[in-house]
Backbone as XML, in Angstrom:
<?xml version="1.0"?>
<chain id="A" units="angstrom">
  <residue number="1" name="UNK">
    <atom name="N" x="26.329" y="64.002" z="26.380"/>
    <atom name="CA" x="25.253" y="64.097" z="25.423"/>
    <atom name="C" x="24.733" y="65.528" z="25.403"/>
  </residue>
  <residue number="2" name="UNK">
    <atom name="N" x="24.427" y="65.987" z="24.227"/>
    <atom name="CA" x="23.923" y="67.327" z="23.993"/>
    <atom name="C" x="22.539" y="67.496" z="24.639"/>
  </residue>
  <residue number="3" name="UNK">
    <atom name="N" x="22.297" y="68.657" z="25.262"/>
    <atom name="CA" x="21.035" y="68.920" z="25.947"/>
    <atom name="C" x="19.842" y="68.820" z="24.995"/>
  </residue>
  <residue number="4" name="UNK">
    <atom name="N" x="19.985" y="69.249" z="23.734"/>
    <atom name="CA" x="18.892" y="69.154" z="22.762"/>
    <atom name="C" x="18.526" y="67.699" z="22.483"/>
  </residue>
  <residue number="5" name="UNK">
    <atom name="N" x="19.532" y="66.851" z="22.398"/>
    <atom name="CA" x="19.296" y="65.427" z="22.165"/>
    <atom name="C" x="18.574" y="64.823" z="23.363"/>
  </residue>
  <residue number="6" name="UNK">
    <atom name="N" x="18.986" y="65.197" z="24.557"/>
    <atom name="CA" x="18.350" y="64.691" z="25.776"/>
    <atom name="C" x="16.878" y="65.070" z="25.782"/>
  </residue>
  <residue number="7" name="UNK">
    <atom name="N" x="16.573" y="66.312" z="25.468"/>
    <atom name="CA" x="15.180" y="66.732" z="25.469"/>
    <atom name="C" x="14.367" y="65.954" z="24.446"/>
  </residue>
  <residue number="8" name="UNK">
    <atom name="N" x="14.946" y="65.670" z="23.295"/>
    <atom name="CA" x="14.253" y="64.922" z="22.263"/>
    <atom name="C" x="13.991" y="63.472" z="22.624"/>
  </residue>
  <residue number="9" name="UNK">
    <atom name="N" x="14.854" y="62.904" z="23.447"/>
    <atom name="CA" x="14.741" y="61.497" z="23.833"/>
    <atom name="C" x="14.385" y="61.351" z="25.305"/>
  </residue>
  <residue number="10" name="UNK">
    <atom name="N" x="13.717" y="62.337" z="25.867"/>
    <atom name="CA" x="13.527" y="62.375" z="27.312"/>
    <atom name="C" x="12.845" y="61.135" z="27.870"/>
  </residue>
  <residue number="11" name="UNK">
    <atom name="N" x="11.834" y="60.600" z="27.218"/>
    <atom name="CA" x="11.134" y="59.433" z="27.761"/>
    <atom name="C" x="12.078" y="58.243" z="27.887"/>
  </residue>
  <residue number="12" name="UNK">
    <atom name="N" x="12.931" y="58.049" z="26.905"/>
    <atom name="CA" x="13.902" y="56.959" z="26.970"/>
    <atom name="C" x="14.942" y="57.234" z="28.053"/>
  </residue>
  <residue number="13" name="UNK">
    <atom name="N" x="15.432" y="58.444" z="28.081"/>
    <atom name="CA" x="16.488" y="58.837" z="29.012"/>
    <atom name="C" x="16.008" y="58.771" z="30.453"/>
  </residue>
  <residue number="14" name="UNK">
    <atom name="N" x="14.774" y="59.206" z="30.706"/>
    <atom name="CA" x="14.289" y="59.270" z="32.086"/>
    <atom name="C" x="14.239" y="57.890" z="32.733"/>
  </residue>
  <residue number="15" name="UNK">
    <atom name="N" x="13.912" y="56.849" z="31.967"/>
    <atom name="CA" x="13.921" y="55.497" z="32.525"/>
    <atom name="C" x="15.312" y="55.065" z="32.938"/>
  </residue>
  <residue number="16" name="UNK">
    <atom name="N" x="16.293" y="55.390" z="32.126"/>
    <atom name="CA" x="17.685" y="55.060" z="32.448"/>
    <atom name="C" x="18.146" y="55.815" z="33.690"/>
  </residue>
  <residue number="17" name="UNK">
    <atom name="N" x="17.789" y="57.093" z="33.769"/>
    <atom name="CA" x="18.186" y="57.888" z="34.929"/>
    <atom name="C" x="17.582" y="57.324" z="36.209"/>
  </residue>
  <residue number="18" name="UNK">
    <atom name="N" x="16.323" y="56.966" z="36.141"/>
    <atom name="CA" x="15.657" y="56.427" z="37.325"/>
    <atom name="C" x="16.285" y="55.102" z="37.739"/>
  </residue>
  <residue number="19" name="UNK">
    <atom name="N" x="16.662" y="54.278" z="36.759"/>
    <atom name="CA" x="17.313" y="53.010" z="37.072"/>
    <atom name="C" x="18.687" y="53.236" z="37.706"/>
  </residue>
  <residue number="20" name="UNK">
    <atom name="N" x="19.422" y="54.232" z="37.211"/>
    <atom name="CA" x="20.763" y="54.519" z="37.731"/>
    <atom name="C" x="20.732" y="55.229" z="39.076"/>
  </residue>
  <residue number="21" name="UNK">
    <atom name="N" x="19.778" y="56.084" z="39.265"/>
    <atom name="CA" x="19.692" y="56.885" z="40.499"/>
    <atom name="C" x="18.302" y="56.754" z="41.073"/>
  </residue>
  <residue number="22" name="UNK">
    <atom name="N" x="18.103" y="55.751" z="41.885"/>
    <atom name="CA" x="16.797" y="55.414" z="42.434"/>
    <atom name="C" x="16.153" y="56.470" z="43.305"/>
  </residue>
  <residue number="23" name="UNK">
    <atom name="N" x="16.922" y="57.425" z="43.789"/>
    <atom name="CA" x="16.330" y="58.479" z="44.606"/>
    <atom name="C" x="15.544" y="59.486" z="43.767"/>
  </residue>
  <residue number="24" name="UNK">
    <atom name="N" x="15.726" y="59.462" z="42.454"/>
    <atom name="CA" x="14.956" y="60.352" z="41.585"/>
    <atom name="C" x="13.562" y="59.761" z="41.398"/>
  </residue>
  <residue number="25" name="UNK">
    <atom name="N" x="12.555" y="60.541" z="41.742"/>
    <atom name="CA" x="11.171" y="60.081" z="41.631"/>
    <atom name="C" x="10.605" y="60.437" z="40.257"/>
  </residue>
  <residue number="26" name="UNK">
    <atom name="N" x="9.442" y="59.884" z="39.968"/>
    <atom name="CA" x="8.759" y="60.248" z="38.724"/>
    <atom name="C" x="8.483" y="61.753" z="38.686"/>
  </residue>
  <residue number="27" name="UNK">
    <atom name="N" x="8.120" y="62.318" z="39.828"/>
    <atom name="CA" x="7.882" y="63.769" z="39.902"/>
    <atom name="C" x="9.157" y="64.556" z="39.600"/>
  </residue>
  <residue number="28" name="UNK">
    <atom name="N" x="10.290" y="64.075" z="40.119"/>
    <atom name="CA" x="11.573" y="64.734" z="39.829"/>
    <atom name="C" x="11.835" y="64.718" z="38.325"/>
  </residue>
  <residue number="29" name="UNK">
    <atom name="N" x="11.622" y="63.565" z="37.716"/>
    <atom name="CA" x="11.885" y="63.431" z="36.280"/>
    <atom name="C" x="10.947" y="64.304" z="35.457"/>
  </residue>
  <residue number="30" name="UNK">
    <atom name="N" x="9.693" y="64.435" z="35.884"/>
    <atom name="CA" x="8.764" y="65.329" z="35.202"/>
    <atom name="C" x="9.236" y="66.780" z="35.316"/>
  </residue>
  <residue number="31" name="UNK">
    <atom name="N" x="9.721" y="67.131" z="36.500"/>
    <atom name="CA" x="10.217" y="68.494" z="36.720"/>
    <atom name="C" x="11.470" y="68.768" z="35.891"/>
  </residue>
  <residue number="32" name="UNK">
    <atom name="N" x="12.377" y="67.814" z="35.829"/>
    <atom name="CA" x="13.623" y="67.976" z="35.075"/>
    <atom name="C" x="13.322" y="68.135" z="33.585"/>
  </residue>
  <residue number="33" name="UNK">
    <atom name="N" x="12.459" y="67.275" z="33.052"/>
    <atom name="CA" x="11.970" y="67.339" z="31.672"/>
    <atom name="C" x="13.066" y="67.610" z="30.643"/>
  </residue>
  <residue number="34" name="UNK">
    <atom name="N" x="14.175" y="66.915" z="30.780"/>
    <atom name="CA" x="15.244" y="67.013" z="29.789"/>
    <atom name="C" x="16.200" y="68.178" z="29.972"/>
  </residue>
  <residue number="35" name="UNK">
    <atom name="N" x="16.042" y="68.937" z="31.048"/>
    <atom name="CA" x="16.896" y="70.095" z="31.281"/>
    <atom name="C" x="18.088" y="69.685" z="32.141"/>
  </residue>
  <residue number="36" name="UNK">
    <atom name="N" x="19.296" y="69.762" z="31.565"/>
    <atom name="CA" x="20.501" y="69.330" z="32.275"/>
    <atom name="C" x="20.717" y="70.106" z="33.567"/>
  </residue>
  <residue number="37" name="UNK">
    <atom name="N" x="20.445" y="71.390" z="33.573"/>
    <atom name="CA" x="20.641" y="72.190" z="34.792"/>
    <atom name="C" x="19.694" y="71.741" z="35.901"/>
  </residue>
  <residue number="38" name="UNK">
    <atom name="N" x="18.462" y="71.425" z="35.546"/>
    <atom name="CA" x="17.516" y="70.927" z="36.556"/>
    <atom name="C" x="17.962" y="69.561" z="37.071"/>
  </residue>
  <residue number="39" name="UNK">
    <atom name="N" x="18.492" y="68.728" z="36.160"/>
    <atom name="CA" x="19.021" y="67.431" z="36.584"/>
    <atom name="C" x="20.140" y="67.635" z="37.593"/>
  </residue>
  <residue number="40" name="UNK">
    <atom name="N" x="21.046" y="68.532" z="37.289"/>
    <atom name="CA" x="22.169" y="68.795" z="38.191"/>
    <atom name="C" x="21.652" y="69.264" z="39.549"/>
  </residue>
  <residue number="41" name="UNK">
    <atom name="N" x="20.656" y="70.123" z="39.559"/>
    <atom name="CA" x="20.083" y="70.603" z="40.812"/>
    <atom name="C" x="19.469" y="69.482" z="41.626"/>
  </residue>
  <residue number="42" name="UNK">
    <atom name="N" x="18.757" y="68.580" z="40.957"/>
    <atom name="CA" x="18.153" y="67.449" z="41.665"/>
    <atom name="C" x="19.209" y="66.517" z="42.224"/>
  </residue>
  <residue number="43" name="UNK">
    <atom name="N" x="20.279" y="66.310" z="41.464"/>
    <atom name="CA" x="21.362" y="65.451" z="41.954"/>
    <atom name="C" x="22.044" y="66.088" z="43.160"/>
  </residue>
  <residue number="44" name="UNK">
    <atom name="N" x="22.187" y="67.396" z="43.140"/>
    <atom name="CA" x="22.758" y="68.090" z="44.291"/>
    <atom name="C" x="21.850" y="67.910" z="45.508"/>
  </residue>
  <residue number="45" name="UNK">
    <atom name="N" x="20.551" y="68.058" z="45.283"/>
    <atom name="CA" x="19.568" y="67.961" z="46.358"/>
    <atom name="C" x="19.472" y="66.546" z="46.919"/>
  </residue>
  <residue number="46" name="UNK">
    <atom name="N" x="19.355" y="65.563" z="46.043"/>
    <atom name="CA" x="19.103" y="64.185" z="46.479"/>
    <atom name="C" x="20.359" y="63.432" z="46.914"/>
  </residue>
  <residue number="47" name="UNK">
    <atom name="N" x="21.501" y="63.742" z="46.278"/>
    <atom name="CA" x="22.728" y="62.973" z="46.525"/>
    <atom name="C" x="23.868" y="63.802" z="47.106"/>
  </residue>
  <residue number="48" name="UNK">
    <atom name="N" x="23.672" y="65.106" z="47.252"/>
    <atom name="CA" x="24.726" y="65.952" z="47.808"/>
    <atom name="C" x="25.922" y="66.125" z="46.886"/>
  </residue>
  <residue number="49" name="UNK">
    <atom name="N" x="25.700" y="65.986" z="45.586"/>
    <atom name="CA" x="26.780" y="66.131" z="44.606"/>
    <atom name="C" x="27.022" y="67.590" z="44.262"/>
  </residue>
  <residue number="50" name="UNK">
    <atom name="N" x="28.252" y="67.881" z="43.885"/>
    <atom name="CA" x="28.557" y="69.197" z="43.318"/>
    <atom name="C" x="28.003" y="69.231" z="41.891"/>
  </residue>
  <residue number="51" name="UNK">
    <atom name="N" x="27.777" y="70.433" z="41.376"/>
    <atom name="CA" x="27.202" y="70.591" z="40.041"/>
    <atom name="C" x="28.053" y="69.890" z="38.977"/>
  </residue>
  <residue number="52" name="UNK">
    <atom name="N" x="29.384" y="70.056" z="39.054"/>
    <atom name="CA" x="30.276" y="69.418" z="38.065"/>
    <atom name="C" x="30.187" y="67.899" z="38.163"/>
  </residue>
  <residue number="53" name="UNK">
    <atom name="N" x="30.125" y="67.411" z="39.391"/>
    <atom name="CA" x="30.054" y="65.968" z="39.600"/>
    <atom name="C" x="28.754" y="65.406" z="39.011"/>
  </residue>
  <residue number="54" name="UNK">
    <atom name="N" x="27.649" y="66.115" z="39.206"/>
    <atom name="CA" x="26.366" y="65.684" z="38.658"/>
    <atom name="C" x="26.425" y="65.649" z="37.134"/>
  </residue>
  <residue number="55" name="UNK">
    <atom name="N" x="27.064" y="66.637" z="36.532"/>
    <atom name="CA" x="27.188" y="66.669" z="35.072"/>
    <atom name="C" x="28.011" y="65.475" z="34.593"/>
  </residue>
  <residue number="56" name="UNK">
    <atom name="N" x="29.105" y="65.180" z="35.289"/>
    <atom name="CA" x="29.952" y="64.042" z="34.909"/>
    <atom name="C" x="29.181" y="62.728" z="35.038"/>
  </residue>
  <residue number="57" name="UNK">
    <atom name="N" x="28.402" y="62.588" z="36.097"/>
    <atom name="CA" x="27.615" y="61.377" z="36.290"/>
    <atom name="C" x="26.589" y="61.219" z="35.170"/>
  </residue>
  <residue number="58" name="UNK">
    <atom name="N" x="25.979" y="62.321" z="34.793"/>
    <atom name="CA" x="25.020" y="62.302" z="33.690"/>
    <atom name="C" x="25.691" y="61.849" z="32.401"/>
  </residue>
  <residue number="59" name="UNK">
    <atom name="N" x="26.854" y="62.392" z="32.132"/>
    <atom name="CA" x="27.589" y="62.044" z="30.915"/>
    <atom name="C" x="28.065" y="60.594" z="30.936"/>
  </residue>
  <residue number="60" name="UNK">
    <atom name="N" x="28.399" y="60.079" z="32.117"/>
    <atom name="CA" x="28.859" y="58.695" z="32.246"/>
    <atom name="C" x="27.742" y="57.681" z="32.090"/>
  </residue>
  <residue number="61" name="UNK">
    <atom name="N" x="26.503" y="58.132" z="32.171"/>
    <atom name="CA" x="25.377" y="57.195" z="32.176"/>
    <atom name="C" x="25.111" y="56.578" z="30.806"/>
  </residue>
  <residue number="62" name="UNK">
    <atom name="N" x="25.883" y="57.005" z="29.787"/>
    <atom name="CA" x="25.784" y="56.405" z="28.447"/>
    <atom name="C" x="24.385" y="56.469" z="27.858"/>
  </residue>
  <residue number="63" name="UNK">
    <atom name="N" x="23.779" y="57.620" z="27.951"/>
    <atom name="CA" x="22.421" y="57.787" z="27.420"/>
    <atom name="C" x="22.429" y="57.986" z="25.947"/>
  </residue>
</chain>
């Protein structure tokens, strides 16, 4: 999904992300605020994923 689309639908997307990855807190989602790079950083921090892997997981989430 395109980063611009994610930012436009962030409230909808953030609920799905939290459901898929329970280690992401509300504060994390507020910090990410639709930014794919910040999402990748949080996934690296919380789950130990590589940046590419985090991007693939985001894309697989069918948002």
